[in-house]
DSSP file (Angstrom, degrees, kcal/mol; ACC not computed):
  #  RESIDUE AA STRUCTURE BP1 BP2  ACC     N-H-->O    O-->H-N    N-H-->O    O-->H-N    TCO  KAPPA ALPHA  PHI   PSI    X-CA   Y-CA   Z-CA
    1    1 A M              0   0    0      0, 0.0     2,-0.3     0, 0.0    60,-0.0   0.000 360.0 360.0 360.0 145.7  -81.7   78.4  -14.7
    2    2 A N    >   -     0   0    0      1,-0.0     3,-1.9    40,-0.0    22,-0.2  -0.814 360.0 -75.7-128.7 165.9  -85.0   79.3  -13.2
    3    3 A I  T 3  S+     0   0    0     -2,-0.3    22,-0.2     1,-0.2     3,-0.1  -0.407 118.2  31.6 -59.7 134.2  -87.5   82.1  -13.1
    4    4 A G  T 3  S+     0   0    0     20,-2.7    -1,-0.2     1,-0.3     2,-0.2   0.309  86.3 134.2  97.2  -7.3  -86.2   84.9  -10.8
    5    5 A D    <   -     0   0    0     -3,-1.9    19,-2.2    19,-0.1     2,-0.5  -0.539  55.6-128.5 -76.7 140.4  -82.5   84.2  -11.5
    6    6 A L  E     -A   23   0A   0     61,-0.3    61,-2.6    -2,-0.2     2,-0.3  -0.770  37.1-179.0 -85.3 130.0  -80.2   87.2  -12.2
    7    7 A V  E     -AB  22  66A   0     15,-2.9    15,-2.3    -2,-0.5     2,-0.4  -0.892  26.2-135.8-132.4 159.3  -78.3   86.6  -15.4
    8    8 A K  E     -AB  21  65A   0     57,-2.8    57,-2.0    -2,-0.3     2,-0.4  -0.954  27.4-122.7-113.7 134.9  -75.6   88.3  -17.6
    9    9 A I  E     - B   0  64A   0     11,-2.7    10,-3.0    -2,-0.4    55,-0.2  -0.637  23.3-173.7 -77.8 125.9  -76.0   88.4  -21.4
   10   10 A T        +     0   0    0     53,-2.7     2,-0.5    -2,-0.4    54,-0.1   0.510  69.6  57.8 -99.4  -6.0  -73.0   86.8  -23.0
   11   11 A R  S    S-     0   0    0     52,-0.6    -1,-0.2     6,-0.1    52,-0.0  -0.966  78.8-140.8-128.2 115.9  -74.0   87.7  -26.6
   12   12 A G        +     0   0    0     -2,-0.5     2,-0.3    -3,-0.1    -2,-0.0  -0.326  23.7 176.2 -70.9 154.8  -74.6   91.3  -27.6
   13   13 A S  B >   -E   16   0B   0      3,-2.8     3,-1.9    -2,-0.0     2,-0.3  -0.881  46.4 -54.1-146.4 178.1  -77.3   92.3  -30.0
   14   14 A I  T 3  S+     0   0    0      1,-0.3     0, 0.0    -2,-0.3     0, 0.0  -0.416 127.0   1.0 -62.1 120.7  -78.8   95.5  -31.4
   15   15 A G  T 3  S+     0   0    0     -2,-0.3    -1,-0.3     1,-0.0    38,-0.1   0.340 121.0  81.6  83.7  -6.3  -79.7   97.7  -28.5
   16   16 A V  B <   -E   13   0B   0     -3,-1.9    -3,-2.8    33,-0.0     3,-0.1  -0.884  69.8-151.3-133.2 101.8  -78.4   95.2  -25.8
   17   17 A P    >   -     0   0    0      0, 0.0     3,-1.5     0, 0.0    -8,-0.2  -0.328  32.0 -91.2 -72.0 154.6  -74.6   95.2  -25.2
   18   18 A K  T 3  S+     0   0    0      1,-0.2    -8,-0.2    -8,-0.1    -6,-0.1  -0.376 113.4  35.3 -58.9 137.4  -72.8   92.1  -24.1
   19   19 A G  T 3  S+     0   0    0    -10,-3.0    -1,-0.2     1,-0.3    -9,-0.1   0.400  79.3 148.0  95.6  -1.8  -72.6   92.0  -20.3
   20   20 A T    <   -     0   0    0     -3,-1.5   -11,-2.7   -11,-0.2    -1,-0.3  -0.413  42.7-130.8 -65.9 140.9  -76.1   93.5  -19.7
   21   21 A L  E     +A    8   0A   0     26,-0.3    26,-2.9   -13,-0.2     2,-0.3  -0.667  33.9 162.5 -93.7 149.6  -77.8   92.2  -16.5
   22   22 A G  E     -AC   7  46A   0    -15,-2.3   -15,-2.9    -2,-0.3     2,-0.4  -0.967  34.0-118.0-157.3 171.5  -81.3   90.9  -16.5
   23   23 A L  E     -AC   6  45A   0     22,-2.4    22,-2.9    -2,-0.3     2,-0.4  -0.968  28.8-122.6-119.8 128.9  -83.9   88.9  -14.6
   24   24 A I  E     + C   0  44A   0    -19,-2.2   -20,-2.7    -2,-0.4    20,-0.2  -0.580  34.7 169.4 -71.7 122.7  -85.5   85.7  -16.0
   25   25 A V  E     +     0   0A   0     18,-2.9     2,-0.3    -2,-0.4    19,-0.2   0.578  63.5  13.5-110.7 -15.7  -89.3   86.3  -16.0
   26   26 A N  E     - C   0  43A   0     17,-1.2    17,-3.1   -24,-0.1     2,-0.4  -0.977  59.1-165.4-159.0 147.7  -90.5   83.3  -18.0
   27   27 A T  E     + C   0  42A   0     -2,-0.3     2,-0.3    15,-0.2    15,-0.2  -0.999  11.7 168.5-137.9 139.3  -89.0   80.0  -19.3
   28   28 A R  E     - C   0  41A   0     13,-2.3    13,-3.3    -2,-0.4     2,-0.4  -0.965  26.2-129.7-143.7 162.5  -90.3   77.6  -21.9
   29   29 A I  E     - C   0  40A   0     -2,-0.3    11,-0.2    11,-0.2     3,-0.1  -0.919  25.0-125.5-114.9 140.3  -88.9   74.6  -23.8
   30   30 A T        -     0   0    0      9,-2.8     2,-0.1    -2,-0.4     3,-0.1  -0.305  32.0 -94.2 -77.8 164.3  -89.0   74.2  -27.6
   31   31 A L        -     0   0    0      1,-0.1     8,-0.2     7,-0.1     2,-0.2  -0.391  55.2 -85.5 -69.4 157.5  -90.5   71.3  -29.4
   32   32 A T        -     0   0    0      6,-0.1     6,-0.2    -2,-0.1    -1,-0.1  -0.461  47.9-144.1 -67.1 133.3  -88.1   68.6  -30.4
   33   33 A N    >   -     0   0    0      4,-2.4     3,-1.2    -2,-0.2    -1,-0.1  -0.200  35.3 -82.1 -89.3-173.9  -86.4   69.4  -33.8
   34   34 A A  T 3  S+     0   0    0      1,-0.3    -2,-0.1     2,-0.1    -1,-0.1   0.764 130.1  52.5 -62.4 -27.4  -85.4   66.9  -36.5
   35   35 A V  T 3  S-     0   0    0      2,-0.1    -1,-0.3     1,-0.0     3,-0.1   0.638 119.3-109.4 -83.9 -15.0  -82.2   66.0  -34.7
   36   36 A G  S <  S+     0   0    0     -3,-1.2     2,-0.3     1,-0.3    -2,-0.1   0.533  76.2 127.8  98.6   8.6  -84.0   65.2  -31.5
   37   37 A A        -     0   0    0     -6,-0.1    -4,-2.4     2,-0.0    -1,-0.3  -0.702  36.4-169.2 -98.8 150.2  -82.8   68.2  -29.5
   38   38 A S        -     0   0    0     -2,-0.3     2,-0.3    -6,-0.2    -6,-0.1  -0.949   9.8-148.3-132.4 157.2  -84.9   70.8  -27.6
   39   39 A Y        -     0   0    0     -2,-0.3    -9,-2.8    -8,-0.2     2,-0.5  -0.916  14.3-122.3-129.8 149.1  -83.9   74.1  -26.1
   40   40 A F  E     -C   29   0A   0     -2,-0.3    21,-1.2   -11,-0.2     2,-0.5  -0.782  24.3-161.7 -86.2 131.7  -84.8   76.2  -23.2
   41   41 A I  E     -CD  28  60A   0    -13,-3.3   -13,-2.3    -2,-0.5     2,-0.4  -0.977   6.3-161.5-115.4 123.6  -85.8   79.8  -24.1
   42   42 A H  E     -CD  27  59A   0     17,-3.0    17,-2.7    -2,-0.5     2,-0.6  -0.887  12.2-143.4-108.8 132.5  -85.7   82.3  -21.3
   43   43 A E  E     -CD  26  58A   0    -17,-3.1   -18,-2.9    -2,-0.4   -17,-1.2  -0.853  25.8-162.7 -92.1 123.9  -87.6   85.6  -21.4
   44   44 A V  E     -CD  24  57A   0     13,-3.5    13,-2.4    -2,-0.6     2,-0.7  -0.923  19.2-146.3-118.3 128.9  -85.4   88.2  -19.7
   45   45 A S  E     -CD  23  56A   0    -22,-2.9   -22,-2.4    -2,-0.5     2,-0.2  -0.844  32.2-140.2 -88.5 115.8  -86.3   91.6  -18.3
   46   46 A L  E >   -C   22   0A   0     -2,-0.7     3,-0.6     9,-0.6     2,-0.4  -0.545   2.4-128.3 -87.8 141.9  -83.2   93.7  -18.9
   47   47 A C  T 3  S+     0   0    0    -26,-2.9   -26,-0.3    -2,-0.2     3,-0.1  -0.721  91.5   9.8 -85.3 130.6  -81.8   96.3  -16.5
   48   48 A G  T 3  S+     0   0    0     -2,-0.4     2,-0.6     1,-0.2    -1,-0.2   0.457  96.7 115.9  83.9   0.4  -81.1   99.7  -18.0
   49   49 A I    <   -     0   0    0     -3,-0.6    -1,-0.2     6,-0.1    -3,-0.1  -0.914  67.8-123.4-104.6 122.5  -82.9   99.0  -21.3
   50   50 A K    > > -     0   0    0     -2,-0.6     3,-1.8     1,-0.1     5,-1.1  -0.315  14.1-124.4 -66.8 145.2  -85.9  101.2  -21.9
   51   51 A K  G > 5S+     0   0    0      1,-0.3     3,-1.8     3,-0.2    -1,-0.1   0.828 110.2  62.8 -58.5 -33.2  -89.2   99.4  -22.5
   52   52 A R  G 3 5S+     0   0    0      1,-0.3    -1,-0.3     2,-0.1    -2,-0.1   0.668  96.5  60.4 -70.0 -12.8  -89.7  101.3  -25.7
   53   53 A Q  G < 5S-     0   0    0     -3,-1.8    -1,-0.3   -38,-0.1    -2,-0.2   0.226 140.3 -68.4 -95.3  13.2  -86.6   99.6  -27.0
   54   54 A G  T < 5 -     0   0    0     -3,-1.8     2,-0.3    -5,-0.0    -3,-0.2   0.115  56.1-150.4 128.5 -23.9  -88.1   96.2  -26.6
   55   55 A G  S   <S+     0   0    0     -5,-1.1    -9,-0.6   -10,-0.0     2,-0.2  -0.437  74.5  30.6  62.0-118.5  -88.5   95.6  -22.9
   56   56 A N  E    S-D   45   0A   0     -2,-0.3     2,-0.3   -11,-0.2   -11,-0.2  -0.470  73.6-165.2 -74.4 142.4  -88.2   91.8  -22.4
   57   57 A R  E     -D   44   0A   0    -13,-2.4   -13,-3.5    -2,-0.2     2,-0.4  -0.902  16.3-125.5-124.4 156.0  -86.1   89.8  -24.7
   58   58 A Q  E     +D   43   0A   0     -2,-0.3     2,-0.3   -15,-0.2   -15,-0.2  -0.873  30.9 176.4-104.8 134.7  -85.8   86.1  -25.4
   59   59 A Y  E     -D   42   0A   0    -17,-2.7   -17,-3.0    -2,-0.4     2,-0.2  -0.972  30.3-117.5-135.2 148.5  -82.5   84.3  -25.1
   60   60 A L  E >   -D   41   0A   0     -2,-0.3     3,-1.7   -19,-0.2   -19,-0.2  -0.498  36.9-110.6 -75.4 156.0  -81.3   80.7  -25.4
   61   61 A E  G >  S+     0   0    0    -21,-1.2     3,-1.5     1,-0.3    -1,-0.1   0.825 116.7  62.6 -59.9 -32.6  -79.7   79.3  -22.3
   62   62 A R  G 3  S+     0   0    0      1,-0.3    -1,-0.3     3,-0.0    -3,-0.0   0.679  98.7  56.5 -68.4 -16.1  -76.3   79.2  -24.0
   63   63 A D  G <  S+     0   0    0     -3,-1.7   -53,-2.7   -54,-0.0   -52,-0.6   0.345  99.8  73.4 -95.8   5.7  -76.4   83.1  -24.3
   64   64 A L  E <   -B    9   0A   0     -3,-1.5   -55,-0.2   -55,-0.2   -57,-0.0  -0.914  57.9-164.0-122.4 147.6  -76.9   83.6  -20.5
   65   65 A E  E     -B    8   0A   0    -57,-2.0   -57,-2.8    -2,-0.3    -3,-0.0  -0.992  26.5-122.0-129.0 123.5  -74.6   83.3  -17.6
   66   66 A P  E     -B    7   0A   0      0, 0.0     2,-0.5     0, 0.0   -59,-0.2  -0.354  20.4-137.3 -64.7 142.9  -76.0   83.1  -14.0
   67   67 A V              0   0    0    -61,-2.6   -61,-0.3     1,-0.1   -46,-0.0  -0.888 360.0 360.0-100.7 128.3  -74.8   85.9  -11.6
   68   68 A R              0   0    0     -2,-0.5    -1,-0.1     0, 0.0   -61,-0.0   0.414 360.0 360.0-102.6 360.0  -73.9   84.6   -8.2
């Protein structure tokens, strides 16, 4: 997934229901952990979620599904 991709949230959270659409606005990779794995963290601007409720949220790649 890249910046500018439209995605669907596959894991609901407080204030963001499962299935919410959003746009990836920033991506970063974590440092390597003790097991040797690193993860992509995507900052997503959510559609229909008011900025006062958090605006952009961060999600792991496994919690996002690209919309085609």
